[in-house]
N, C-alpha and C positions, 0 to 999 in steps of 0.2 A: 285882733281888734279889743281895744281896752275899753267895754262896755258892757254893764251888768243890765241885762233886760227885767223890766218890771211888769207887774199885770196890765198897766195903763198902756204899755206897749204892744200888747194884743188887738185892743181896739184901735191902735193908730195903724197896724201893717197887715192885720189878718183881716178876712172876710167875718162879719158879723152871727156868722152860722152857728157858732157855739158861744157859750157864756161861761167861760170857766170860773171857777172859785177864785178868792183873792191871792192865796198863796201859789208860789211856784216852787214844787220839789226840785232838789238838786240831787238828793242821794237816797239810796235805798239799802236795805239790808234786811231780808226775812220777812217779818210783816209789819215793818217800821219804816218810816219815811222821815226826810228831814228837809227844810226849806231853807231858803236863801240866808235866812235869820237864824238859823239853827235850831228853829221848833220843831220838835216831834211829834208825829203823827201814827196812829196805830191805823192800818189799812185792811178795812172789811171790804173795800171796793174791788180790789184784785185787776186793775185797770179795766174793768166789767168783765170779768171772769177770765181774764186772760193770764195774769200772774199766778198759774195754779202753783206755782213753786215758791212763791213771793220773788223777792227781789233779789238779784245777784247772787242765785242759788250756785255753790260752788261746780255741778255736774254741767249746768247750762253755761256757765261763763268759761269753763275749761274747753268743752266744746266749739266755743266762738272762737276763742283764742287760738285753738289748734286749727281750725279751718281756715281761719283769718290769715294766716301764715302759710297756706298751701292754694287755696282757688275760690276766688269770690264769685266769677260767673262766668257762663259760656253761652248762654241763649239755648233753645232746644234745637239747634241744628245740631248740638252734640248730646248725648247724656252726660251723667257725671255719678260718682259713687256714691255721695250722700243720698242723693234722689232714690237712688236703688236700694240702697241700706234701709230707708224710710219706708217706701212703698211695699217692701219685702215684710217689713216687721207689722205695719199695717194689714196687710193681706193675711199674715198669720195669725193676726190676734183677732182678725172679724170673721164675717160672713164673706167680706169680698174676694172678688178674685184680680180685679185691676184698681189702679190708682192715677187720677189725675190731680195735678199740683198747681195752686193758682196763690195768690198773694193775700186772700184775705177771706172771710165768709160770705160776702158780698158775690165775690167772683166764684167761689166753690158752689153757690145756689144756681148764679147764673148758669154755670156750666151744667148742673143737673136738669134746668129745667129745659134748656135747649136739647140736651142729651135725650130726654123723656119725649119731646116733639120729634125728634129726628128718628126715635125708634119706632114710634108710632108710624110716621110717615114711610119709613122704609119697608114696616112690614105689615102694616095695615092700608093705610092711603092717607093722603093729606087732609081729609075730612075729620081725622082723630086727633083733634088738637087741643080740646078743652082741658084745662088747670082747674082742678077744685082745691081750695084752699080756705082757711078759716077766719073770722074776724079777729081782732085783737093782736093777730099773728105778725111776726116781723121777720123777713127774709133777706133785708139787707137795703141798700141804697141804689143800686142801678136800678134804672127804668124797668126793666122786666121784673127785677126781684121786688122793687117797692110797689109794683103793682098787684103781685101775686100775695103780697104781706096784706093783711086785712085791716089797716089803718088808714081811712082817706086822708089824715091831716098829712101825711107824707106825700102826697101825689096831688094836693090841691095847688093850682096856679101853674102847672107844668104842662099842659095840654092835655089832649085825649091819652087816656091810657091804652095799651095793647087790649086786642080783641082775646075772647075766647077763655078769659077768667072769671070763675066764679067764687063766693064765700060763702059756707056755711057756718054755724054754730059752733064753738069748740065743745068739745064734750057732748055733744049731741049728734049721736050717730043716725037718727030719723033724718036729720038735717041733710046730713052727708048724702045718705040714701036718696032723697028728692034730687040730688044736683049729679049723681054718678049714672053716667049712661054709656052707651057703646060708642060715643065720640071723644067718652074722655081718655086722654092720654095719661094723665097723672095726677095723683092726690099728694098733696105736699102739707106735711104738718110736723110742728114742734112737739117731740115727745113730752118736753115741758116748756109751757110758754114763759119766755123770758121778759122782753120788753112789753107784754101784755097784760102783765100784773104777777107772774111768776106763779102760774098754775099748773100743776101736773096732769096730764092725761089720765083719764081711767082706762084701766086696762082694758075694759070691755069695748070702749071708744076704739083704741088702737087696735085691737085685734079684729074688730069690727070691719076697720078701714083696711084691713089685711085682706079680708074675706071680700069687701066690695072691690077692690082693685083685682082680685084673682077672677071674681065673676065676671066682670067687664073689660079683661084683657089689659087694664091701666097698670101703670107701676107706681109704686107707692114710696115715695120720697120721704126719709125723715131728716129732718134740718136739726142736726146736734151742734151747730155752731156754739151756742153758749152752754148746752146741758151735756156736751161730751165731754171726753178725756178727764174720766175720773171725777167728774162735778158731783154725781149722784152716789158715789160711792160703787159703780161699775164703771169700766175703762170707757163704755158707751152704753147710753141710756136703754137703747133696746134688747140689751141683756139682761136688764133688769124684769123689761116686761114679757120677755118671751116672744116679741114679735119681731121677724125678720124683714127689713126694707128691702128694695131692689136697688136703692140708691141713698148713700149717707152722705151728709156734710159734714163737714170738720173745719174747725179754725180756733181763733181765741187761745184757749189754753194748749193747742197743739203746739204752739211755737214757744209757750211759757212767755211770752212778751215780744219775741220775735216776730214779724210777720208772715203768716203762711196760712194758706186754706187747702183743702183736700176734698176730692170727691171721692167716694169709693163705690164700687158697681161689680156686677158679677160678668161674668165672661160673654153671656147670651147676649145683656145690653150693651155691653163696652165695644162689641165689634160695628155697630153703626157710625162710630166716630172714627173714621179712618183718617188717613194722613190730610190733614189742611182743613179739616172739619171743624176745628176749633182750637184754640192755643194761646199763650201767656207767655210774654218774654220774659218775664222773672221766673215764671211757674217752676218750680223744682230748683231754684237758685241753691247752690252748695251749701253757703251760709245758713241759711231758713232750715235747710232740710238736715244740717248737722246738729242744730239746735234742737229741732224737733225731734230728732231720734233719740239724745238725752233726755229730753222732756218725757217722752212715750216710755221708754225704759225704765226711767224714775218712779214716774206715776204708776205705771202698770204694775208695781211690786205690791204683792199680798198685802203686805203691812202697811201702805200707804192708803190702799183702796178701804182696807179696814177702818182705818184711822178717821176716813171721812165722815163715817157715821157716828164714832165716838165724838167726833169735835160738833157734829150737827147735834148731838144732844145735849151739851154744853150751851150750846145757842139758844136753842129752844127753852132749855132750864132759864137761861137769864132774860129772854124775853118773856115768859111767863112770870117771872117776878116783877119785871118792870110794869108788865100789865097789871098784876096785882096791886102795885103801889099807884098806878096813875089812872087806871082803866082807859087806856088809849087805843087798843088794837080790838078790831072786830074779829080776825082771823090771823091766823101763822101757818103759812103752808109753804109748799116747795119739796125739794127732794136733796137729801144730803146737803152739801154746803151751796146749794141754791136755795135761799130761804127768802119770802117775800113775808111782812108783817103789814098788814092794812090796818090803817085807822078806821077806828068807828066814827059815828057820827059825830059824836063830841069834839073829836079833834079834826075831822073833815080834811080836807085837801092842803095837808102842811107839810108833804113831803119835801117840797124846795127847802121851806122853812127850817126844818130839821136838818138838813144837810148844811145849811149856814152856821146853824148853831152848834153842829156837831164838830165842824171844824174849828170853830173857836174853842172848843174843847178838847181838841187834838185828836179827833177820830175822822176818817174818811169813810163815807158808805155812799151808796146809790139808791134811787129810786126806780120804781116800775109803774109810771104814772104818777098822777099827782098825789095820790092817798096811800101809796104801799112804798114802804122802805125795803129796798133788796140789798140783800146780803150776799156776797161771793167772794169770800177771801182766799186766800193760799190754802191748798188742802192740806197742809202740813203745818199750819198755824199753829204755836204753842198754846197750852191752856191758859197760861198766864197772861198771854196777850187777849185771847180772848175776853176773859173776865175783866181785865182792865179797860179793854175797849168797851164792853159793855157799861161798866162803870160811868164811863165818858159819855156813852148814849142816855144813860140815867140823866146824868147832868144836864145834857142837852134839852131833853124832853121837859125837863122841871122848868126852863126857860120859855116854853110854849104857852100858848093862851088857850085852854080848851073852852068850848062852849057850854053854857050851862044846862 
């Protein structure tokens, strides 16, 4: 087909639930991208914390090419070697005994919530079905997960939400304590809230949730879709907190850009998901699992995980320099290479304006709400790219209008 798509064609052919930037990237290498016109961009967005090894990383490319010449799909009528290798690697690297594969973080969270309710139903009774989550959380876009997520804007206009879901305040243990009781089957929490503003969980808050779950016979679910797989400098964030969940969900960086999700849990909990209780046609796809294994093996290297903190230090130092120049940020927070820079009152809700200004300077980044810039770059981004990208951010902020 002799046709080159343009940004206007998105509006013509695709549903308007997205509003992408005006450029269309066509090629990537490492932490740099090039658009249709050959313009170069530095990538601080990482596909929303997905491209944890950058673009076209040799280990991932080789895994995909090798598997692509062998076996693409079987369905779960059969198992396959890449899925078993990946499951083994995840079990050996974490608290988990068993793994379920899906296609995305939303599907992994859907599976986790269904598992928690099924476990409570089978071990205690149907009355034990309450799910406690937290405001400003984000757990996916399926109807179950978006309802458990603590942002009403994502459920508005879609009809009545599922019952048995309540929300407390993040990092407020007393708020959770008031909600958790004998009817609670699960407490679901992001160790680091991503979409809600890049807010790390307090250690006492997360350990307190563990104690609450144990006291009331509930399961603790950690949603590590965004903060997992090396993002915080640990393979999974729970390792840095010393708080072990009953169920953990993973996606995004797990596939390094190839769609895959996973739910990890213990033997005790997993046994209630007997044959036919849950499934996914593409879950455990050989292509996805082969790429994900290469990603896990590469990211899990000590030098890669240690490098996350080194690079995070450079990001924070550069943000401090920009803040000293413009007095634009009220707070810089996050963990590892998941960083949020919240604009102060002088700059207000200029997140989207900054994204547009940054694109003009050759920089891709994210927001987490209207007033928070979010950085989720490659975990192996070179220092030169960090500093050059920050110079471009400096130039972008220079174009914004601050309130007097």
